[in-house]
mmJSON file of the N, C-alpha and C atoms, coordinates in Angstrom:
{"data_MODEL":{"atom_site":{
"group_PDB":["ATOM","ATOM","ATOM","ATOM","ATOM","ATOM","ATOM","ATOM","ATOM","ATOM","ATOM","ATOM","ATOM","ATOM","ATOM","ATOM","ATOM","ATOM","ATOM","ATOM","ATOM","ATOM","ATOM","ATOM","ATOM","ATOM","ATOM","ATOM","ATOM","ATOM","ATOM","ATOM","ATOM","ATOM","ATOM","ATOM","ATOM","ATOM","ATOM","ATOM","ATOM","ATOM","ATOM","ATOM","ATOM","ATOM","ATOM","ATOM","ATOM","ATOM","ATOM","ATOM","ATOM","ATOM","ATOM","ATOM","ATOM","ATOM","ATOM","ATOM","ATOM","ATOM","ATOM","ATOM","ATOM","ATOM","ATOM","ATOM","ATOM","ATOM","ATOM","ATOM","ATOM","ATOM","ATOM","ATOM","ATOM","ATOM","ATOM","ATOM","ATOM","ATOM","ATOM","ATOM","ATOM","ATOM","ATOM","ATOM","ATOM","ATOM","ATOM","ATOM","ATOM","ATOM","ATOM","ATOM","ATOM","ATOM","ATOM","ATOM","ATOM","ATOM","ATOM","ATOM","ATOM","ATOM","ATOM","ATOM","ATOM","ATOM","ATOM","ATOM","ATOM","ATOM","ATOM","ATOM","ATOM","ATOM","ATOM","ATOM","ATOM","ATOM","ATOM","ATOM","ATOM","ATOM","ATOM","ATOM","ATOM","ATOM","ATOM","ATOM","ATOM","ATOM","ATOM","ATOM","ATOM","ATOM","ATOM","ATOM","ATOM","ATOM","ATOM","ATOM","ATOM","ATOM","ATOM","ATOM","ATOM","ATOM","ATOM","ATOM","ATOM","ATOM","ATOM","ATOM","ATOM","ATOM","ATOM","ATOM","ATOM","ATOM","ATOM","ATOM","ATOM","ATOM","ATOM","ATOM","ATOM","ATOM","ATOM","ATOM","ATOM","ATOM","ATOM","ATOM","ATOM","ATOM","ATOM","ATOM","ATOM","ATOM","ATOM","ATOM","ATOM","ATOM","ATOM","ATOM","ATOM","ATOM","ATOM","ATOM","ATOM","ATOM","ATOM","ATOM","ATOM","ATOM","ATOM","ATOM","ATOM","ATOM","ATOM","ATOM","ATOM","ATOM","ATOM"],
"id":[1,2,3,4,5,6,7,8,9,10,11,12,13,14,15,16,17,18,19,20,21,22,23,24,25,26,27,28,29,30,31,32,33,34,35,36,37,38,39,40,41,42,43,44,45,46,47,48,49,50,51,52,53,54,55,56,57,58,59,60,61,62,63,64,65,66,67,68,69,70,71,72,73,74,75,76,77,78,79,80,81,82,83,84,85,86,87,88,89,90,91,92,93,94,95,96,97,98,99,100,101,102,103,104,105,106,107,108,109,110,111,112,113,114,115,116,117,118,119,120,121,122,123,124,125,126,127,128,129,130,131,132,133,134,135,136,137,138,139,140,141,142,143,144,145,146,147,148,149,150,151,152,153,154,155,156,157,158,159,160,161,162,163,164,165,166,167,168,169,170,171,172,173,174,175,176,177,178,179,180,181,182,183,184,185,186,187,188,189,190,191,192,193,194,195,196,197,198,199,200,201,202,203,204,205,206,207],
"type_symbol":["N","C","C","N","C","C","N","C","C","N","C","C","N","C","C","N","C","C","N","C","C","N","C","C","N","C","C","N","C","C","N","C","C","N","C","C","N","C","C","N","C","C","N","C","C","N","C","C","N","C","C","N","C","C","N","C","C","N","C","C","N","C","C","N","C","C","N","C","C","N","C","C","N","C","C","N","C","C","N","C","C","N","C","C","N","C","C","N","C","C","N","C","C","N","C","C","N","C","C","N","C","C","N","C","C","N","C","C","N","C","C","N","C","C","N","C","C","N","C","C","N","C","C","N","C","C","N","C","C","N","C","C","N","C","C","N","C","C","N","C","C","N","C","C","N","C","C","N","C","C","N","C","C","N","C","C","N","C","C","N","C","C","N","C","C","N","C","C","N","C","C","N","C","C","N","C","C","N","C","C","N","C","C","N","C","C","N","C","C","N","C","C","N","C","C","N","C","C","N","C","C","N","C","C","N","C","C"],
"label_atom_id":["N","CA","C","N","CA","C","N","CA","C","N","CA","C","N","CA","C","N","CA","C","N","CA","C","N","CA","C","N","CA","C","N","CA","C","N","CA","C","N","CA","C","N","CA","C","N","CA","C","N","CA","C","N","CA","C","N","CA","C","N","CA","C","N","CA","C","N","CA","C","N","CA","C","N","CA","C","N","CA","C","N","CA","C","N","CA","C","N","CA","C","N","CA","C","N","CA","C","N","CA","C","N","CA","C","N","CA","C","N","CA","C","N","CA","C","N","CA","C","N","CA","C","N","CA","C","N","CA","C","N","CA","C","N","CA","C","N","CA","C","N","CA","C","N","CA","C","N","CA","C","N","CA","C","N","CA","C","N","CA","C","N","CA","C","N","CA","C","N","CA","C","N","CA","C","N","CA","C","N","CA","C","N","CA","C","N","CA","C","N","CA","C","N","CA","C","N","CA","C","N","CA","C","N","CA","C","N","CA","C","N","CA","C","N","CA","C","N","CA","C","N","CA","C","N","CA","C","N","CA","C","N","CA","C","N","CA","C","N","CA","C"],
"label_alt_id":[null,null,null,null,null,null,null,null,null,null,null,null,null,null,null,null,null,null,null,null,null,null,null,null,null,null,null,null,null,null,null,null,null,null,null,null,null,null,null,null,null,null,null,null,null,null,null,null,null,null,null,null,null,null,null,null,null,null,null,null,null,null,null,null,null,null,null,null,null,null,null,null,null,null,null,null,null,null,null,null,null,null,null,null,null,null,null,null,null,null,null,null,null,null,null,null,null,null,null,null,null,null,null,null,null,null,null,null,null,null,null,null,null,null,null,null,null,null,null,null,null,null,null,null,null,null,null,null,null,null,null,null,null,null,null,null,null,null,null,null,null,null,null,null,null,null,null,null,null,null,null,null,null,null,null,null,null,null,null,null,null,null,null,null,null,null,null,null,null,null,null,null,null,null,null,null,null,null,null,null,null,null,null,null,null,null,null,null,null,null,null,null,null,null,null,null,null,null,null,null,null,null,null,null,null,null,null],
"label_comp_id":["MET","MET","MET","SER","SER","SER","ASP","ASP","ASP","ALA","ALA","ALA","ARG","ARG","ARG","LYS","LYS","LYS","GLN","GLN","GLN","SER","SER","SER","LEU","LEU","LEU","TYR","TYR","TYR","PHE","PHE","PHE","PRO","PRO","PRO","GLU","GLU","GLU","GLU","GLU","GLU","MET","MET","MET","LEU","LEU","LEU","ARG","ARG","ARG","GLN","GLN","GLN","MET","MET","MET","GLN","GLN","GLN","ASP","ASP","ASP","GLU","GLU","GLU","ALA","ALA","ALA","ILE","ILE","ILE","ARG","ARG","ARG","GLN","GLN","GLN","ASP","ASP","ASP","ARG","ARG","ARG","SER","SER","SER","LEU","LEU","LEU","SER","SER","SER","TRP","TRP","TRP","VAL","VAL","VAL","VAL","VAL","VAL","GLN","GLN","GLN","ARG","ARG","ARG","ALA","ALA","ALA","TRP","TRP","TRP","ARG","ARG","ARG","LEU","LEU","LEU","ALA","ALA","ALA","ARG","ARG","ARG","GLU","GLU","GLU","ARG","ARG","ARG","ILE","ILE","ILE","ALA","ALA","ALA","LYS","LYS","LYS","LEU","LEU","LEU","PRO","PRO","PRO","ALA","ALA","ALA","SER","SER","SER","GLY","GLY","GLY","VAL","VAL","VAL","ALA","ALA","ALA","SER","SER","SER","PRO","PRO","PRO","PRO","PRO","PRO","THR","THR","THR","PRO","PRO","PRO","ARG","ARG","ARG","ALA","ALA","ALA","ALA","ALA","ALA","ASP","ASP","ASP","ALA","ALA","ALA","THR","THR","THR","GLY","GLY","GLY","ASN","ASN","ASN","GLN","GLN","GLN","ARG","ARG","ARG"],
"label_asym_id":["A","A","A","A","A","A","A","A","A","A","A","A","A","A","A","A","A","A","A","A","A","A","A","A","A","A","A","A","A","A","A","A","A","A","A","A","A","A","A","A","A","A","A","A","A","A","A","A","A","A","A","A","A","A","A","A","A","A","A","A","A","A","A","A","A","A","A","A","A","A","A","A","A","A","A","A","A","A","A","A","A","A","A","A","A","A","A","A","A","A","A","A","A","A","A","A","A","A","A","A","A","A","A","A","A","A","A","A","A","A","A","A","A","A","A","A","A","A","A","A","A","A","A","A","A","A","A","A","A","A","A","A","A","A","A","A","A","A","A","A","A","A","A","A","A","A","A","A","A","A","A","A","A","A","A","A","A","A","A","A","A","A","A","A","A","A","A","A","A","A","A","A","A","A","A","A","A","A","A","A","A","A","A","A","A","A","A","A","A","A","A","A","A","A","A","A","A","A","A","A","A","A","A","A","A","A","A"],
"label_entity_id":["1","1","1","1","1","1","1","1","1","1","1","1","1","1","1","1","1","1","1","1","1","1","1","1","1","1","1","1","1","1","1","1","1","1","1","1","1","1","1","1","1","1","1","1","1","1","1","1","1","1","1","1","1","1","1","1","1","1","1","1","1","1","1","1","1","1","1","1","1","1","1","1","1","1","1","1","1","1","1","1","1","1","1","1","1","1","1","1","1","1","1","1","1","1","1","1","1","1","1","1","1","1","1","1","1","1","1","1","1","1","1","1","1","1","1","1","1","1","1","1","1","1","1","1","1","1","1","1","1","1","1","1","1","1","1","1","1","1","1","1","1","1","1","1","1","1","1","1","1","1","1","1","1","1","1","1","1","1","1","1","1","1","1","1","1","1","1","1","1","1","1","1","1","1","1","1","1","1","1","1","1","1","1","1","1","1","1","1","1","1","1","1","1","1","1","1","1","1","1","1","1","1","1","1","1","1","1"],
"label_seq_id":[1,1,1,2,2,2,3,3,3,4,4,4,5,5,5,6,6,6,7,7,7,8,8,8,9,9,9,10,10,10,11,11,11,12,12,12,13,13,13,14,14,14,15,15,15,16,16,16,17,17,17,18,18,18,19,19,19,20,20,20,21,21,21,22,22,22,23,23,23,24,24,24,25,25,25,26,26,26,27,27,27,28,28,28,29,29,29,30,30,30,31,31,31,32,32,32,33,33,33,34,34,34,35,35,35,36,36,36,37,37,37,38,38,38,39,39,39,40,40,40,41,41,41,42,42,42,43,43,43,44,44,44,45,45,45,46,46,46,47,47,47,48,48,48,49,49,49,50,50,50,51,51,51,52,52,52,53,53,53,54,54,54,55,55,55,56,56,56,57,57,57,58,58,58,59,59,59,60,60,60,61,61,61,62,62,62,63,63,63,64,64,64,65,65,65,66,66,66,67,67,67,68,68,68,69,69,69],
"pdbx_PDB_ins_code":[null,null,null,null,null,null,null,null,null,null,null,null,null,null,null,null,null,null,null,null,null,null,null,null,null,null,null,null,null,null,null,null,null,null,null,null,null,null,null,null,null,null,null,null,null,null,null,null,null,null,null,null,null,null,null,null,null,null,null,null,null,null,null,null,null,null,null,null,null,null,null,null,null,null,null,null,null,null,null,null,null,null,null,null,null,null,null,null,null,null,null,null,null,null,null,null,null,null,null,null,null,null,null,null,null,null,null,null,null,null,null,null,null,null,null,null,null,null,null,null,null,null,null,null,null,null,null,null,null,null,null,null,null,null,null,null,null,null,null,null,null,null,null,null,null,null,null,null,null,null,null,null,null,null,null,null,null,null,null,null,null,null,null,null,null,null,null,null,null,null,null,null,null,null,null,null,null,null,null,null,null,null,null,null,null,null,null,null,null,null,null,null,null,null,null,null,null,null,null,null,null,null,null,null,null,null,null],
"Cartn_x":[0.504,-0.206,0.802,0.413,1.302,1.446,2.427,2.687,1.706,0.608,-0.419,-0.144,-0.19,0.012,-1.139,-1.624,-2.705,-2.14,-2.877,-2.481,-3.744,-3.842,-4.986,-4.692,-5.606,-5.504,-6.758,-6.608,-7.731,-7.98,-9.212,-9.607,-10.749,-10.842,-12.023,-13.282,-14.348,-15.586,-16.04,-16.052,-16.522,-15.6,-14.303,-13.356,-13.551,-13.74,-13.977,-15.263,-16.305,-17.565,-17.377,-16.622,-16.368,-15.595,-14.61,-13.844,-14.717,-15.577,-16.489,-17.46,-17.982,-18.879,-18.174,-16.927,-16.156,-15.88,-15.597,-15.382,-16.643,-17.781,-19.051,-19.279,-19.045,-19.244,-18.387,-17.162,-16.249,-16.292,-17.141,-17.241,-15.87,-15.17,-13.832,-13.833,-12.802,-12.68,-12.165,-12.42,-11.897,-10.364,-9.781,-8.333,-7.814,-8.495,-8.077,-8.103,-9.166,-9.298,-8.151,-7.843,-6.771,-5.423,-5.166,-3.899,-3.766,-4.83,-4.801,-4.581,-5.264,-5.093,-3.642,-3.026,-1.624,-0.733,-0.939,-0.115,-0.261,-1.468,-1.712,-1.138,-1.14,-0.74,0.706,1.378,2.71,3.704,3.824,4.778,4.425,3.142,2.722,3.029,2.798,3.065,4.561,5.381,6.834,7.355,6.632,7.045,6.664,5.845,5.451,6.66,6.723,7.849,7.836,9.026,9.16,8.606,8.266,7.691,8.754,10.011,11.088,11.753,11.143,11.722,12.667,13.859,14.837,14.275,14.439,14.013,15.184,15.176,16.283,16.328,17.527,17.63,16.976,16.409,15.792,16.788,16.754,17.677,17.374,18.401,18.229,17.931,17.03,16.667,17.752,18.012,18.962,18.198,18.812,18.151,18.424,18.005,18.116,19.567,20.519,21.924,22.561,21.816,22.35,22.982,23.002,23.574,22.591,23.106,22.246,21.725,20.469,19.878,20.014],
"Cartn_y":[15.747,14.5,13.439,12.561,11.513,10.394,9.557,8.412,7.305,7.213,6.196,4.962,3.804,2.541,1.619,0.931,-0.022,-1.296,-1.827,-3.073,-3.784,-5.057,-5.83,-6.366,-6.14,-6.657,-7.467,-8.529,-9.404,-9.408,-9.128,-9.071,-10.036,-10.573,-11.373,-10.512,-11.139,-10.424,-9.485,-9.962,-9.138,-7.939,-8.133,-7.033,-5.976,-6.418,-5.494,-4.701,-5.385,-4.693,-3.624,-3.956,-2.986,-1.776,-2.024,-0.904,-0.055,-0.685,0.063,0.898,0.322,1.064,2.278,2.102,3.209,4.279,3.879,4.842,5.674,5.029,5.75,6.685,6.201,7.017,8.277,8.137,9.278,10.055,9.628,10.248,10.305,9.168,9.027,7.804,7.695,6.517,5.334,4.15,2.943,2.996,3.483,3.621,4.515,5.618,6.534,5.819,5.051,4.335,3.333,2.578,1.583,2.273,3.356,4.078,4.662,5.225,5.807,4.718,3.579,2.465,1.993,1.924,1.501,2.482,3.776,4.773,4.666,4.406,4.295,3.002,1.922,0.604,0.243,1.0,0.629,0.291,1.137,0.88,-0.383,-0.603,-1.81,-3.061,-2.997,-4.15,-4.441,-3.4,-3.579,-4.273,-4.189,-4.816,-6.292,-6.778,-8.187,-9.055,-10.26,-11.138,-11.538,-11.744,-12.15,-13.556,-13.885,-15.202,-16.247,-15.91,-16.845,-16.568,-15.711,-15.317,-14.157,-14.221,-13.148,-11.832,-10.792,-9.464,-8.51,-7.41,-6.47,-5.855,-5.536,-4.926,-3.554,-3.214,-1.898,-0.967,0.332,1.271,1.379,1.488,1.598,3.044,3.228,4.559,5.125,6.406,7.063,7.687,7.667,8.308,9.813,10.539,11.993,12.477,11.657,12.051,11.699,11.038,10.657,9.278,8.617,7.266,6.24,5.237,4.176,3.332,2.906,2.036,0.603],
"Cartn_z":[-14.916,-14.662,-14.227,-13.346,-12.848,-13.867,-13.634,-14.495,-14.152,-14.887,-14.614,-15.472,-14.85,-15.554,-15.213,-16.21,-15.97,-15.373,-14.406,-13.76,-13.313,-13.574,-13.103,-11.714,-10.812,-9.453,-9.172,-8.413,-8.116,-6.623,-6.242,-4.84,-4.6,-3.389,-3.054,-3.241,-3.635,-3.974,-2.858,-1.625,-0.507,-0.274,-0.384,-0.2,-1.286,-2.514,-3.616,-3.387,-2.924,-2.648,-1.578,-0.531,0.539,0.014,-0.836,-1.4,-2.32,-3.094,-3.96,-3.131,-2.053,-1.165,-0.574,-0.184,0.387,-0.658,-1.882,-2.962,-3.192,-3.168,-3.329,-2.156,-0.938,0.257,0.219,-0.252,-0.273,-1.588,-2.504,-3.824,-4.491,-4.447,-5.031,-5.936,-6.757,-7.614,-6.797,-7.314,-6.677,-6.665,-7.727,-7.797,-6.674,-6.409,-5.344,-3.992,-3.746,-2.468,-2.305,-3.347,-3.266,-3.056,-3.78,-3.622,-2.222,-1.705,-0.357,0.694,0.513,1.449,1.457,0.289,0.218,0.978,0.758,1.446,2.965,3.418,4.854,5.437,4.66,5.175,4.861,4.033,3.535,4.645,5.657,6.732,7.518,7.769,8.493,7.687,6.385,5.524,5.476,5.449,5.406,6.663,7.766,9.017,9.103,8.177,8.179,7.846,8.414,8.102,6.631,6.101,4.706,4.522,3.292,2.989,2.701,2.924,2.637,1.312,0.494,-0.78,-0.51,-1.073,-0.858,-1.373,-0.572,-0.98,-0.82,-1.569,-1.464,-0.076,0.421,1.748,1.761,2.899,3.034,3.7,3.334,3.967,5.451,6.251,7.698,8.056,8.989,9.423,10.354,10.235,11.128,12.282,13.484,14.619,14.573,15.584,15.593,15.495,15.925,15.87,14.542,13.679,12.388,12.38,13.528,13.619,13.088,12.411,11.892,13.047,12.945,13.959,13.548],
"occupancy":[1.0,1.0,1.0,1.0,1.0,1.0,1.0,1.0,1.0,1.0,1.0,1.0,1.0,1.0,1.0,1.0,1.0,1.0,1.0,1.0,1.0,1.0,1.0,1.0,1.0,1.0,1.0,1.0,1.0,1.0,1.0,1.0,1.0,1.0,1.0,1.0,1.0,1.0,1.0,1.0,1.0,1.0,1.0,1.0,1.0,1.0,1.0,1.0,1.0,1.0,1.0,1.0,1.0,1.0,1.0,1.0,1.0,1.0,1.0,1.0,1.0,1.0,1.0,1.0,1.0,1.0,1.0,1.0,1.0,1.0,1.0,1.0,1.0,1.0,1.0,1.0,1.0,1.0,1.0,1.0,1.0,1.0,1.0,1.0,1.0,1.0,1.0,1.0,1.0,1.0,1.0,1.0,1.0,1.0,1.0,1.0,1.0,1.0,1.0,1.0,1.0,1.0,1.0,1.0,1.0,1.0,1.0,1.0,1.0,1.0,1.0,1.0,1.0,1.0,1.0,1.0,1.0,1.0,1.0,1.0,1.0,1.0,1.0,1.0,1.0,1.0,1.0,1.0,1.0,1.0,1.0,1.0,1.0,1.0,1.0,1.0,1.0,1.0,1.0,1.0,1.0,1.0,1.0,1.0,1.0,1.0,1.0,1.0,1.0,1.0,1.0,1.0,1.0,1.0,1.0,1.0,1.0,1.0,1.0,1.0,1.0,1.0,1.0,1.0,1.0,1.0,1.0,1.0,1.0,1.0,1.0,1.0,1.0,1.0,1.0,1.0,1.0,1.0,1.0,1.0,1.0,1.0,1.0,1.0,1.0,1.0,1.0,1.0,1.0,1.0,1.0,1.0,1.0,1.0,1.0,1.0,1.0,1.0,1.0,1.0,1.0,1.0,1.0,1.0,1.0,1.0,1.0],
"B_iso_or_equiv":[0.0,0.0,0.0,0.0,0.0,0.0,0.0,0.0,0.0,0.0,0.0,0.0,0.0,0.0,0.0,0.0,0.0,0.0,0.0,0.0,0.0,0.0,0.0,0.0,0.0,0.0,0.0,0.0,0.0,0.0,0.0,0.0,0.0,0.0,0.0,0.0,0.0,0.0,0.0,0.0,0.0,0.0,0.0,0.0,0.0,0.0,0.0,0.0,0.0,0.0,0.0,0.0,0.0,0.0,0.0,0.0,0.0,0.0,0.0,0.0,0.0,0.0,0.0,0.0,0.0,0.0,0.0,0.0,0.0,0.0,0.0,0.0,0.0,0.0,0.0,0.0,0.0,0.0,0.0,0.0,0.0,0.0,0.0,0.0,0.0,0.0,0.0,0.0,0.0,0.0,0.0,0.0,0.0,0.0,0.0,0.0,0.0,0.0,0.0,0.0,0.0,0.0,0.0,0.0,0.0,0.0,0.0,0.0,0.0,0.0,0.0,0.0,0.0,0.0,0.0,0.0,0.0,0.0,0.0,0.0,0.0,0.0,0.0,0.0,0.0,0.0,0.0,0.0,0.0,0.0,0.0,0.0,0.0,0.0,0.0,0.0,0.0,0.0,0.0,0.0,0.0,0.0,0.0,0.0,0.0,0.0,0.0,0.0,0.0,0.0,0.0,0.0,0.0,0.0,0.0,0.0,0.0,0.0,0.0,0.0,0.0,0.0,0.0,0.0,0.0,0.0,0.0,0.0,0.0,0.0,0.0,0.0,0.0,0.0,0.0,0.0,0.0,0.0,0.0,0.0,0.0,0.0,0.0,0.0,0.0,0.0,0.0,0.0,0.0,0.0,0.0,0.0,0.0,0.0,0.0,0.0,0.0,0.0,0.0,0.0,0.0,0.0,0.0,0.0,0.0,0.0,0.0],
"pdbx_formal_charge":[null,null,null,null,null,null,null,null,null,null,null,null,null,null,null,null,null,null,null,null,null,null,null,null,null,null,null,null,null,null,null,null,null,null,null,null,null,null,null,null,null,null,null,null,null,null,null,null,null,null,null,null,null,null,null,null,null,null,null,null,null,null,null,null,null,null,null,null,null,null,null,null,null,null,null,null,null,null,null,null,null,null,null,null,null,null,null,null,null,null,null,null,null,null,null,null,null,null,null,null,null,null,null,null,null,null,null,null,null,null,null,null,null,null,null,null,null,null,null,null,null,null,null,null,null,null,null,null,null,null,null,null,null,null,null,null,null,null,null,null,null,null,null,null,null,null,null,null,null,null,null,null,null,null,null,null,null,null,null,null,null,null,null,null,null,null,null,null,null,null,null,null,null,null,null,null,null,null,null,null,null,null,null,null,null,null,null,null,null,null,null,null,null,null,null,null,null,null,null,null,null,null,null,null,null,null,null],
"auth_seq_id":[1,1,1,2,2,2,3,3,3,4,4,4,5,5,5,6,6,6,7,7,7,8,8,8,9,9,9,10,10,10,11,11,11,12,12,12,13,13,13,14,14,14,15,15,15,16,16,16,17,17,17,18,18,18,19,19,19,20,20,20,21,21,21,22,22,22,23,23,23,24,24,24,25,25,25,26,26,26,27,27,27,28,28,28,29,29,29,30,30,30,31,31,31,32,32,32,33,33,33,34,34,34,35,35,35,36,36,36,37,37,37,38,38,38,39,39,39,40,40,40,41,41,41,42,42,42,43,43,43,44,44,44,45,45,45,46,46,46,47,47,47,48,48,48,49,49,49,50,50,50,51,51,51,52,52,52,53,53,53,54,54,54,55,55,55,56,56,56,57,57,57,58,58,58,59,59,59,60,60,60,61,61,61,62,62,62,63,63,63,64,64,64,65,65,65,66,66,66,67,67,67,68,68,68,69,69,69],
"auth_comp_id":["MET","MET","MET","SER","SER","SER","ASP","ASP","ASP","ALA","ALA","ALA","ARG","ARG","ARG","LYS","LYS","LYS","GLN","GLN","GLN","SER","SER","SER","LEU","LEU","LEU","TYR","TYR","TYR","PHE","PHE","PHE","PRO","PRO","PRO","GLU","GLU","GLU","GLU","GLU","GLU","MET","MET","MET","LEU","LEU","LEU","ARG","ARG","ARG","GLN","GLN","GLN","MET","MET","MET","GLN","GLN","GLN","ASP","ASP","ASP","GLU","GLU","GLU","ALA","ALA","ALA","ILE","ILE","ILE","ARG","ARG","ARG","GLN","GLN","GLN","ASP","ASP","ASP","ARG","ARG","ARG","SER","SER","SER","LEU","LEU","LEU","SER","SER","SER","TRP","TRP","TRP","VAL","VAL","VAL","VAL","VAL","VAL","GLN","GLN","GLN","ARG","ARG","ARG","ALA","ALA","ALA","TRP","TRP","TRP","ARG","ARG","ARG","LEU","LEU","LEU","ALA","ALA","ALA","ARG","ARG","ARG","GLU","GLU","GLU","ARG","ARG","ARG","ILE","ILE","ILE","ALA","ALA","ALA","LYS","LYS","LYS","LEU","LEU","LEU","PRO","PRO","PRO","ALA","ALA","ALA","SER","SER","SER","GLY","GLY","GLY","VAL","VAL","VAL","ALA","ALA","ALA","SER","SER","SER","PRO","PRO","PRO","PRO","PRO","PRO","THR","THR","THR","PRO","PRO","PRO","ARG","ARG","ARG","ALA","ALA","ALA","ALA","ALA","ALA","ASP","ASP","ASP","ALA","ALA","ALA","THR","THR","THR","GLY","GLY","GLY","ASN","ASN","ASN","GLN","GLN","GLN","ARG","ARG","ARG"],
"auth_asym_id":["A","A","A","A","A","A","A","A","A","A","A","A","A","A","A","A","A","A","A","A","A","A","A","A","A","A","A","A","A","A","A","A","A","A","A","A","A","A","A","A","A","A","A","A","A","A","A","A","A","A","A","A","A","A","A","A","A","A","A","A","A","A","A","A","A","A","A","A","A","A","A","A","A","A","A","A","A","A","A","A","A","A","A","A","A","A","A","A","A","A","A","A","A","A","A","A","A","A","A","A","A","A","A","A","A","A","A","A","A","A","A","A","A","A","A","A","A","A","A","A","A","A","A","A","A","A","A","A","A","A","A","A","A","A","A","A","A","A","A","A","A","A","A","A","A","A","A","A","A","A","A","A","A","A","A","A","A","A","A","A","A","A","A","A","A","A","A","A","A","A","A","A","A","A","A","A","A","A","A","A","A","A","A","A","A","A","A","A","A","A","A","A","A","A","A","A","A","A","A","A","A","A","A","A","A","A","A"],
"auth_atom_id":["N","CA","C","N","CA","C","N","CA","C","N","CA","C","N","CA","C","N","CA","C","N","CA","C","N","CA","C","N","CA","C","N","CA","C","N","CA","C","N","CA","C","N","CA","C","N","CA","C","N","CA","C","N","CA","C","N","CA","C","N","CA","C","N","CA","C","N","CA","C","N","CA","C","N","CA","C","N","CA","C","N","CA","C","N","CA","C","N","CA","C","N","CA","C","N","CA","C","N","CA","C","N","CA","C","N","CA","C","N","CA","C","N","CA","C","N","CA","C","N","CA","C","N","CA","C","N","CA","C","N","CA","C","N","CA","C","N","CA","C","N","CA","C","N","CA","C","N","CA","C","N","CA","C","N","CA","C","N","CA","C","N","CA","C","N","CA","C","N","CA","C","N","CA","C","N","CA","C","N","CA","C","N","CA","C","N","CA","C","N","CA","C","N","CA","C","N","CA","C","N","CA","C","N","CA","C","N","CA","C","N","CA","C","N","CA","C","N","CA","C","N","CA","C","N","CA","C","N","CA","C","N","CA","C","N","CA","C","N","CA","C"],
"pdbx_PDB_model_num":[1,1,1,1,1,1,1,1,1,1,1,1,1,1,1,1,1,1,1,1,1,1,1,1,1,1,1,1,1,1,1,1,1,1,1,1,1,1,1,1,1,1,1,1,1,1,1,1,1,1,1,1,1,1,1,1,1,1,1,1,1,1,1,1,1,1,1,1,1,1,1,1,1,1,1,1,1,1,1,1,1,1,1,1,1,1,1,1,1,1,1,1,1,1,1,1,1,1,1,1,1,1,1,1,1,1,1,1,1,1,1,1,1,1,1,1,1,1,1,1,1,1,1,1,1,1,1,1,1,1,1,1,1,1,1,1,1,1,1,1,1,1,1,1,1,1,1,1,1,1,1,1,1,1,1,1,1,1,1,1,1,1,1,1,1,1,1,1,1,1,1,1,1,1,1,1,1,1,1,1,1,1,1,1,1,1,1,1,1,1,1,1,1,1,1,1,1,1,1,1,1,1,1,1,1,1,1]
}}}
C-alpha cells in the first residue's frame, strides 16, 4: 500500500462539482481524479513563472548526448 496522508484542500464550488462529476463518470474516487490530474498537469505547472517567492532550483535536463541544457 502507498504512503497515504490526509490533507485538506479547498476548491471553488463549481470546480469541486466538476471533479465530483468526473469521478462519478469514471467510477473512481475524487482522490484518484485529483491525483491523476496532478500527474497530467505537473510539467505544465512547473513551467509557470514563479510568484516571486524563492523556490529550490530544479535539476537541468540532459540532452541525448548527456550534456546539460
